[in-house]
N, C-alpha and C positions, 0 to 999 in steps of 0.2 A: 769425245763425242765427234760425230761427223756433222758438217754443216747441212742444214735443211736444204732440200732441193730448190725451194722458192727463193733462196738467197741468190741463185743464179738466174732463174727464169722469171721471177715475179709471180703474181697470181693473187687470188682473193685474200689469202692470209697475209701476204705481204702488204696488200692495200690496207687491210684493217690495222696493221701494226705501224704503218708509215707515220702517223702523227707522233708516235713516240720517238721517232728519229730526231725531232727537234730538241728533246731533252738530252739525247746522246751528243748532239752537236754542241749544245750549250755547256754541258759538263766537260767535254774534251777541251773546248775553247778556254774555259776557266782554268783547267788544269795546266795546259801548255803555256798559259800566260804567266804562270808563277816563275820567279827567277830561280835559276839553278846555280850550283857551284861552278866557278870558272877554273878549270884545271890549268896549271902552268905549262901544259903540253897540248898538242893538237888532239882533238877528239872527233873521230869520224863515225857517224851513226849510219848503219845499214838497216833501214826500216821499211815499213809499208803502211798502206792506208786501210787495209782490210784485216779481218780476223783470219787466222789460219796460215798455213805455209805458202810462201811465194818463192822460196829459194834463197832466203837471206843467208843461211849458214854457208852454202857453197861460195857465195860472194865474199863473205868475211874471210873464209879460208884462202881464197885466191888473193885478196888484197893483203892479207897478213904475209903471205909468201912473197909478194912483190915488195912490200915495205922492208921485210927482212933482207931481201936481196940488195936493197939500197943501203944496207948497214944501219937501219933504224931498229931500235929495240922496241918492237910493238907488243902490246899486251891486249888481250881480248876481254871484254866484259859481257856477261850474259846473265839473265835473270836466274837461270838454273831451273827452268820449267820442269815440274815433275819431281824435283829433288826435295828431300825432307830436311836437308841441312839448313840451319838458321844462321843469320848474320852473314858475314862475308867469308868465303872459302876460296883459298888458292887451290885450284884443281890439280890433283896429281893422279893421272890415269893408272899409275901402278897401285894405288891404294884406295882411291874413291870408286864408287859404283854409281850406276845410273839412278838407283833409288835415293842416293845421297845428294847428287849434284845435277842430275838430269842428263839426257843423252847428248844434247848439243854441246854442253860444257866439256864432255869427254872427247868429242871429236875435235873441238877447237884446241884443247890442251895438247893434242898431238902435233900441232903446228906452231903454237906460240903460247907463252904463259897466259893463263886464263883465270879470271876471277868470277865466281858465281855469287849472286846475291841480288835481292830485290832493290836495295838501296844503291843505285848506280853511282851516286856521289861518294859514298863510303867505299865502294869497290874501286873507284878511280883514285881516291886518296891512298888506298893500300897499294895500288899498282905504281903510283908515282913514287911512293916511299921505297918500293922494291926496285926502282931503276927504270921504269917505263919511260920511253921517249915519245911514244904516240899510243893512242888508245883507239881500238875498234870496238864499237858497240854492236852486238848482234841483237837487233830489235831495240826498241826504246824511242822511236820517233815521237810518241805521245808522252814520254816520261820527262818531266821538267827538272828533275833533281840535278842533272848534269848539263851544263851548257855545251852545245856542239859547235865545233869549228866548221863542219860541213856535214850535211845529211844527204843520203842517197835513197831515193824512193824505188823499191823493188816491186816489179809487177810481173805476175805470171801471165804469159801471153795467151794461154788457153782460157783462163777464167777472168782476166782483167779485173774490173771493179764489180763483178757480179751484176746484180740488177740495178746498181747505182744508188741503192738506198742505204740509210744508216741503220745500225743495230736498233731494235731487233728485226726490222723489216728487211734488212739486207746485211751484207758483210762489212760495210764501211764503219771504221772507228770514228771517222770525221769526214767532212766533205773533201773531195779530192783536191779542189782548188786550194783549200787551207793547208793540207798536207804538202802539196807541191810547192807552195809559196815558201816553205821553210827548207827546201831542198836545193842542193847545188846541181843535181842531175837525177834523171830517172834511169833505171836499168830494166829493160824488157827481156825476160827470159822466154825464149821461144817466139814464134811468129805471133803477131798481134791479131788474134782471131776474133776479138770482140770490139775492136775499135777503141781500145782504152786510150791510145795516144791522143785521140781527138779531145779527150777530157782534160788534157794537160795544158799548161800555159805554152803559147807558141815559142817563147824564148827559153824554155827549159830543154837542155840537151838530153837526148835519149841514147843511151848506149845499148847495143843489141848483144845479147849473150844466148848461148844454147847449152843445154845439158846433154852431152853425147856419151856414148859408152866409153868407159875407161878401159885401159889396157887389160885389166883383169877380166872384164866382161868379154872383150873381144877374144880373149884366149879360150873362152868357153863356147865359141861359135859352133853350131851344129848339135850341141848337147840338148837332150830332152830333160827339162827341169820342172820341179814344183816350186813356184815362187810365192812368197808371202811377204807382206809389208804392213806396218802400222804407222803410216805417215799421213800427212794431210791429203795427198793425192796419190794413192797406191797405183792407180792406172798409169800414171806417168812413169813409174819405175818399171811396170810390166811392159810398157811400150818401148822403153829403152832396152830392155832385155831382148825383145824381138828385133829391134834395130841392130843389136849386136849379133844377131843370127841364131839365137837360142830358140828352141821349140818349147812353148809353155804347155806342159801336160795339164796343168791346173794352176789357178791363182787363188790365193786366200787374202782377203783384205781385213785389216783390223783398224780400230780407232787410232787417231794420231797420238803418239807417245804411249801406246799400249804397253802395259807390263804383262809379259807372257807368263802364264802359269805352267807348272809341270804337266798338268793334264793337257793343256793346249799343245805343248811341244811334243808330248807323246802321241797325240792324235796326228800331228803333222808328220811325224816320223813314220807312223803306221801307214798313213796314206801314201807317203813317198815310197815306202818299201813296196806297197802294192802296185804302184805305177812303175817301179823300177827307175825312179828319177831322183836325183839328188835335190836337197833343199837349198834354195838360194834366197837371200834377203838383202836389205840395205845395211850399210855399216851403222846407220842410225838405229836400226832395229837390233843389230848384232850386239851393240854395247848395252842394250837393255836386257839381254839374256844373261842370266848368271853364268859365270865362267864354267862351272861344272856341267852346265846343260848345253854348251855350244858345240859339242861333238857332232860331226856330220852335217853341220850347217855352214854354207859357204857365203861369206859376205862379199858383195860386189858393189863397185862404186861407179858413179857417173862422173864425167870430166867436164868442167866448165870451160867453154871456148868462147872467145869474143869475136864478133864480126870485124871489129877494128881494134887491134891491140894498141895501136898508137893513141887512140882516143882515151883508153884507160890510163896509159902512161902519162898522157897530157893532163888528165884530171889530177893524178897524184903529183905531177910536177907543179900544178897550180897551187898545191898546198906546201910545196917544198920550202918556201921561205920560213913558214912557221915551224916546219919539221926541222929545218937546219938550226933555227933558233933553239929548239928543244934540245938538240945535240950539243950546240956550242955555248 
């Protein structure tokens, strides 16, 4: 599903639903107060305060690469949203499919060993038994089953915290102050267009990041393309394509985590042929398309860049004592 417009702008319907936000806040507070399993290795959670995509997975991929470069055997944990597999699954991109483990799990597994499952504590135990020296959680800030060493609050600069209200009146899973209080730092992706930083505690460090065209996008500069995407904010992908210098003959948006049917893909190919433009999409969409149906579709990636690389390295270094203890 796509988030309702009033989650961003407010309005009469949001006003009517606002009293229900108190129940959301109470339920979340009760849930996060439950004790979780303490892993014998560091656990870093990359989460958010709102429903929907904020750019958590690119952050996890970046941090996984950085920890790996430091010689740390990092494993990733993800719920496996959209996947039908039950229990805990060690993801193998060569054998698993998006309908089994979800699209994010397949992307993560290309960078580091990845475990998919709703029970984060069980997934963490499996990862520890398999030799993990550190764990990166993709989402799970409101999941209490696994104790976190450090949590990072990811914010999309374009949408911020929406209308600032809790579900169902707005996109917030819990009040911003409560989420931020459990975090070591915030990560703002893109310029802060809504003033979200003002809602954060003054002493919470904010790391600035940007999703910029990747090398594969830049290599397509000047091409006329038909772009499609089924992610939380398709327009962000389309804007990045234009930033890379591509000409968008047409754009098609689908719901987040959309499972493409053969009919939809045939329609996209027919339209692309009529326009004389190749089909391009995100890697997250690409892995949701059955391998037999991927012909003629070009997956393109955005690249995460940090305003201050040193700040990211300093954050990881602040966790190094526990990381070193995990190794030694």
